[in-house]
C-alpha positions, 0 to 999 in steps of 0.5 A, a space after each residue: 828964575 823959578 819966580 819970575 818965571 811963574 810972573 811972566 807965566 802968570 802974566 801971560 795967562 792973564 794978556 789971554 784970558 782978557 783977550 779973549 773976553 774982549 773978543 768974545 764980547 765983540 764978535 761973540 764966542 763961536 765968531 772969536 779965533 784963538 789967532 786973533 786972542 793970541 795976537 790981542 795979547 801980545 803972544 804966539 798962537 803955539 802960546 795959547 794953546 800951551 794954557 789952553 787946549 781950546 775954546 773952550 778951556 778959556 770960556 770956562 777959565 774966565 768963569 772960574 775966574 769970575 766965580 772965585 773973585 764972586 766967592 771971595 767976596 761972598 767971604 766977607 759977607 758970610 763973615 758978618 752978614 747984615 742984621 736981618 735974615 732977608 736982608 743978609 740973603 740978598 747981599 749975598 746974592 746981590 754980590 753975586 749977581 754984580 759981579 756976573 758981567 764983569 768978564 762974560 756977556 749974557 752970551 757967555 754964560 749961556 755958552 758955558 751953561 749950554 757946554 756944561 750940560 752937553 759934557 758934564 762929564 768932561 773936566 770943564 763940566 765936571 769944573 763947573 758944576 765943583 764952582 756951583 757946588 762951592 756957591 752953593 757952599 757959602 749960601 749954605 754958611 750964611 744961613 748957618 752963621 744966621 742960625 749961630 746969631 739966633 738969626 734963623 730958627 734953630 730947628 731948621 736945616 741949614 743945609 737943606 735950606 742953603 741948597 733951596 736959596 742957591 737951586 732959586 738964585 741960580 735957576 733966576 740967573 740962567 732965566 736972566 742970561 737967557 733973557 735979553 732985555 732982563 736987567 741986572 736990577 729986574 733980577 734982582 727986584 724978582 730974587 728979592 721978591 721970591 726971598 722975602 716969604 721964605 726968609 720970612 718962614 726961616 726968621 726964628 
């Protein structure tokens, strides 16, 4: 019975998040109402509040879902990166960017960034920072893997290099979500332009 209850709970959670994503995209974060999410998810408003205390909690749960899927996809690239430092880096960065709007619109990302900066010590703010650190660690792991294969110079600090790369791709992603007309292709092209000389400098 406990297994059935867990499956039912997970199913309700998926329905709530799916409904929230639809409404956040259609109406915007501020206009979306939990009562409407409940109706769309076919649960009561009380059930939504049993899972999430606020709209912010729902938004950050969506961010977490997005990033966890991105990290899972990135594991395969880190385990067996394509040949060439620049190609490998852009494969990982491109996978991050390509998935970035699977669930979240630019407006949703802007709101999540703003809330995390406004209240960094709240559970959601801490969670957001942890997700960033997990992504940064994956970029570090890719640099270390390339170093093991002899493609990145052995004397370089893989930790520092990965952190620099992540800080750049993260800053550029923030620029992307702030700039409504900017497309994913434009974002990737701009980051590729920036990565190319760095990749050449660190290649063995």
